[in-house]
N, C-alpha and C positions, 0 to 999 in steps of 0.2 A: 130649674136646676141649671147651675153653671159652676163647675169645678175645674181648677187648673191642678195639674199635676206637674212638678218641676223635677227634672232629672239633670244629671251634670251636662248632658249634651243636647238636651232637646226640652220642649214644653209641650204638654197635652192639655187641651181643653175639652171638656165633656159639657154638652148642652143637652137639652131634652131630646133632640132629633139626630144630632151629628156628633162626631168625635174628630177634633183637628189636631195635627201634630206639626210642630214647626221645629225643623233641625237645619236651617239654612234654606230650606224650601218648605212649602205648605202642602201637606197631604190630609186628606179628609175621607170620612166614610160615615154612612148612616150608623147610628148608635146600635140598631137592631143587628146589623151585619157584624159589628165588632163583638157583640155579645154571642151571637150564633157561633163565631169562631171560638170564642172563649169556653163555650159549652161544648167544644168538639165536633161542631157540624161544619160542613163545607161553606165556605164565604170567600168572595173574591175581595182581598184586601191587599194593600201595599205591605211589603215586609216591615216597615216601620210600625205599622198599626198592629200586626201580628204580634210583635215583641211586647206590646204594652196592653194587648187584649184582656190578659188576667187581671192586671192592675185595675183596668176600667170596670171589669166585672165586680171586683172586690169594693170599688168605690160605689157602683150602683147597688150592690146589695146592702151596704152600709146605710146609705142616704135613702133608699127607697122604702116606701111604706107599700103595704098592699095595694092602695089606689093607684100609685104610680106604675106598680109592676103590671097591672091589668091593661094599662094604656098601650103596652108594646105587644100584646098578644103573643108572647113567647110559647112555642110548643112545649109539651111535657116530655122533657129529654129522660126523665126516669124511666119511662116505658123501655123494656127491653134490655135494661142494664142489670148485669149480673155480678155478683161479687165473686 
C-alpha cells in the first residue's frame, strides 16, 4: 500500500509501515502510532501528523481488508467505551 494525500499546504504519503508529511520539512512516524492517536490513544507524534491522523485512519479503513488490518495488531479499543 502506498497512498498520497495532497493538501493545499502539505503532502502526506502513507506506506504499509510509515506516514510521511512534507510541508517544507519532512516529518514521519510509524503508521501504527498515527492510527493509535486517531483512535484516541496516547501517541508521541509531531503536531503536523496529529492534524492528519483522522484522514490517515479513514484512508486506512477504506483501503484495508481484514488481512491487512491483522498485520498491525491494533488493540480492541471498543472495550470500555460507553455511549
